[in-house]
N, C-alpha and C positions, 0 to 999 in steps of 0.2 A: 567367820560370819561377820556381817556388818557391825553388829553390836560389839563384838570383841575388838574389831578394828577401831571403832570409835573410842573405846576405853584406852587402847594403846596410844592413839593420837592425843587424847587428853593428857595422858601421863607424859608423853614426849613434850608437849607444850609446857606443862608444869615444870619439868626439868629445865627446859630452856629459859623460862621466866626466872627461875631461881638462880641460874647461872648469870643471867643479865643483871639481876638485882645485886649479886655479889660484886660484879664489876662496878656498879653504881656506888656501892658502899666504899670501895677502895678509892674511887675517883673523888667522892665527897670528902673523905678523910684527907686526901692529898691537897685538895683545894683549901680546906680549913687550916692545914698545917702551914701552907704558903701565906695564909692570911694572919698568921701569928698564934694560932692555937697549937701548943706543943703536942697534944695528944690527937688533935684532929677530930674531936668529938662534938664541938659546939659550932654553931653557925648555920646559915641557910644552905640549902642545896644549890649547887652551881647552876647558873642559867642555862648552861650547855646540856644539862641532863635531858631536856625535852628533844634535843636534836637526835640523840642516838637511842634513847630508851623508848621502845615501842611496845605497847602492850599487845599481846597476841590473844587476849581474851575475846569474847564475842564481838564479831564485826558485823555490823548491820548494813 
């Protein structure tokens, strides 16, 4: 049914967004380590995040 298909699509989108966020965390830590933070936990998000991190939530 259409309702079951919509639920599956929402779940797929959520899984994809979580995977993308995981990639962002790794990239953010790497950038901070290069900037001198040994653990990579402090500092701003890299400016390049907006280039590849695209939200798949509601598009109007």
